[in-house]
C-alpha positions as CSV (number, residue, x, y, z in Angstrom):
1,M,-16.3,1.0,-0.9
2,W,-13.8,2.6,2.4
3,I,-10.6,1.6,3.7
4,G,-9.2,3.1,5.9
5,G,-5.5,4.5,7.0
6,V,-3.7,6.1,10.1
7,R,-0.8,8.2,10.7
8,A,0.9,9.4,13.6
9,I,2.4,13.2,14.5
10,I,4.6,12.0,17.6
11,L,7.2,14.4,18.1
12,D,10.1,14.8,20.4
13,K,12.2,16.5,22.9
14,K,13.8,18.7,20.3
15,D,9.4,19.8,18.9
16,R,11.3,17.3,16.0
17,V,8.7,15.1,13.6
18,L,9.1,11.6,13.6
19,M,10.1,10.3,10.3
20,V,10.1,7.2,8.5
21,R,11.6,7.2,5.2
22,Q,9.6,4.6,2.5
23,H,10.6,3.3,-0.6
24,H,7.8,3.7,-3.1
25,E,7.4,3.1,-7.2
26,G,11.1,3.9,-7.3
27,R,11.6,6.6,-4.5
28,D,11.7,7.7,-1.0
29,L,9.5,9.1,0.7
30,W,9.6,10.7,3.9
31,M,6.4,10.4,5.9
32,V,5.5,9.9,9.6
33,P,4.6,5.6,10.3
34,G,1.5,4.3,9.4
35,G,-0.4,1.9,6.8
36,A,-4.1,0.3,7.2
37,V,-6.6,-0.5,9.5
38,E,-7.2,-4.0,9.6
39,E,-10.3,-6.0,10.6
40,G,-11.5,-5.8,13.9
41,E,-8.7,-2.9,14.6
42,N,-10.4,1.1,15.6
43,S,-7.7,3.7,14.1
44,R,-6.5,4.1,18.3
45,E,-5.6,1.1,18.0
46,A,-4.6,1.0,14.7
47,V,-2.1,4.0,15.3
48,V,-0.6,1.9,18.3
49,R,0.0,-0.8,16.1
50,E,1.3,0.2,13.3
51,V,3.9,3.0,15.3
52,R,5.5,-0.6,16.8
53,E,5.7,-2.1,13.9
54,E,7.7,0.2,11.9
55,T,9.4,2.0,14.8
56,G,9.6,0.0,17.0
57,L,8.0,2.8,20.0
58,E,5.7,2.0,22.0
59,V,2.9,5.7,22.3
60,T,-0.3,7.1,22.9
61,A,-3.0,7.4,20.3
62,G,-4.0,11.3,21.8
63,K,-5.7,13.6,19.5
64,L,-7.2,13.5,15.8
65,I,-5.1,16.4,14.4
66,W,-6.7,15.7,11.0
67,H,-9.2,12.9,8.8
68,V,-8.3,13.0,5.6
69,E,-10.4,11.4,2.7
70,Q,-9.3,11.0,-0.1
71,V,-10.9,9.8,-3.8
72,C,-8.5,8.2,-6.4
73,E,-9.0,6.7,-10.0
74,K,-5.9,4.6,-9.1
75,K,-6.9,4.3,-5.2
76,G,-10.4,4.4,-5.2
77,Q,-12.3,6.2,-1.5
78,R,-10.4,5.8,1.8
79,F,-9.6,7.4,4.7
80,V,-6.0,8.6,6.4
81,D,-6.3,9.0,10.9
82,F,-3.5,11.4,11.2
83,F,-2.8,11.5,15.3
84,L,-0.2,13.4,17.6
85,C,1.2,10.4,19.5
86,S,3.2,10.6,22.8
87,Y,5.8,8.6,23.5
88,T,7.3,7.8,27.4
89,E,10.7,6.7,26.4
90,G,13.1,5.1,24.2
91,E,14.9,5.9,20.5
92,P,12.9,4.9,17.5
93,V,13.8,2.5,15.4
94,L,14.1,1.2,11.9
95,G,11.0,-1.5,11.8
96,R,9.3,-4.0,8.7
97,D,6.9,-3.4,7.2
98,P,4.5,-7.3,7.4
99,E,2.9,-7.4,5.0
100,F,6.7,-7.9,2.1
101,D,9.9,-10.1,2.7
102,D,13.1,-9.4,3.5
103,E,13.1,-8.5,-0.2
104,H,10.8,-5.6,-0.7
105,Q,10.7,-3.9,2.7
106,V,9.8,-0.6,1.9
107,L,11.1,0.8,4.7
108,R,15.0,2.2,4.9
109,E,15.8,4.0,7.3
110,V,13.6,6.3,10.9
111,A,14.5,10.0,12.4
112,F,13.0,12.0,14.2
113,L,12.9,15.4,12.0
114,S,12.9,19.8,12.0
115,Q,10.8,21.3,9.6
116,Q,14.2,22.5,8.7
117,E,15.2,19.1,8.2
118,L,12.1,18.1,6.5
119,S,12.0,21.2,3.8
120,G,15.1,19.6,1.5
121,R,13.0,16.4,1.6
122,E,9.9,14.4,-0.4
123,V,7.9,14.2,2.0
124,Y,4.3,13.0,1.4
125,P,1.8,14.3,1.7
126,P,3.4,17.6,0.8
127,Y,1.0,19.4,3.4
128,M,3.0,18.0,6.4
129,K,6.0,19.7,5.6
130,D,4.4,23.7,6.7
131,E,1.1,22.8,7.7
132,L,1.2,20.7,11.0
133,W,3.9,23.6,12.0
134,K,1.2,25.8,11.7
135,I,-0.9,23.5,14.0
136,L,1.7,22.3,16.2
137,S,2.5,26.3,16.5
138,G,-1.7,28.1,16.9
139,D,-1.3,29.3,13.7
140,Y,-3.6,27.7,11.4
141,T,-6.4,29.8,10.5
142,G,-8.1,26.5,8.3
143,Y,-11.4,26.0,9.3
144,D,-11.2,23.5,11.5
145,A,-8.2,25.9,13.9
146,Y,-7.0,25.1,16.9
147,K,-4.1,24.2,18.8
148,I,-2.2,21.4,20.3
149,R,-1.3,21.6,23.6
150,R,0.9,18.7,25.4
């Protein structure tokens, strides 16, 4: 069975990407906001809701950057859609994951980070450290190469 997920790429005026530090399996990971697609939602609706829950920001889902299919023994088959999202104003605040009670929240911190700041952190998925910046700059030469226009 396929399970759908979404992630939001949100840049500020300094071209820093919005990241959320989460605590999983005894370690902290930095990732872009996102989560599961709920029943009755499409991916675009889900990414707007997930960003609101985790950061308090209202966003518009733009261009689909990646559609990642994952198959692993532990989690089964799933896909994750990464959207370039925009927001108009406001500062992100740390939200909460409604799947967990207050004692078991995994969200720890929210911040806009530069490529340099990400280089010294554990980031998931790891390709966020370099491929994202290649796509944004137009230097991406992968199968689905294109330049993001903001």
